[in-house]
Steps between C-alpha positions, in 0.01 A plus 500: 500500500777743582786533261860487623608701206575801710693288747732357231564859347577626846731226581695560183532865560598506863861476600588178670797302605627549160539864555869641465595815688799723460487717828614855540870512552577214263677554168504219248691489174420234253221331306189354675260245346199408708139393458381648830399838618783763556500790737810723475578744784866503445713555186529264205762538205421239233215317321195359661300246288168316523360600849121513497496833679767744616454787741763749537461659841542889576869449588572228243682546166573287198754572230480250216237303317177386665266251316186407690124458492394793727699770675437761772760757517542756792878545494748532207545311184763554237522284192287274282162403653283250329154434667252266323215611735455812697764751603396705788704809583441650847547872573853446619621293207780627286541308160783558243567289181285285268154361594275242339178433664164351459319747721631815679360669811679812617432691812539877512855593607670211344809574281482315177800590269494195265404401143184285550322269260181304568487136417131485405531795258587273200220260576249775553597661162482156312147434656374862411612468134346148493173618637485780248516256209174317618161642402274620780130462414431799723745729330296768302789577259543146403119464436503819297802379293326165435183675393673716251682213334345375174319158530673211336 
C-alpha cells in the first residue's frame, strides 16, 4: 500500500559510512578516485574523480580537476569542474576555471569567474529542431499553408 520509493532515494542520497572527509587543517596533494560522498574542509591539490557528491565547505579549497555527479561549493575552487548533475554555488563560493554542468544554481554573492557550458544544451537544441519538423494539427500557419496548396 505504501511505496518505499522515497526511502530508497533518501538512502542513496544521504551520506553514510562511505562518506570521505578532508578536515580543516589537512592539505592533500594527489589524485583521488572514489565512489562515495566527499566533504572537503581542508585543501586539495589534484584531481578528484567519480564521487557521487562533493561538498566543499566554507574553509575548503580545491585546485585541480573535479569530476562528479553533484557538487555544493561554499569555499574555493580553481581548475576544471565537470558536474553531470547539479552544481550549487553558495554565497561564499569562489570559482575560477572551466565548468561543465548539467544544472547550475548560484546564490547571490557567489564569485563565478569561469567559462561555463551546459551539458543539456546540445540535447535541448536537437530536440527543438526535431520537434519543429513535425506537423502539429493545432498550428494555424500549418493549416493555412496546407489549405493554400493545390490539390493533387
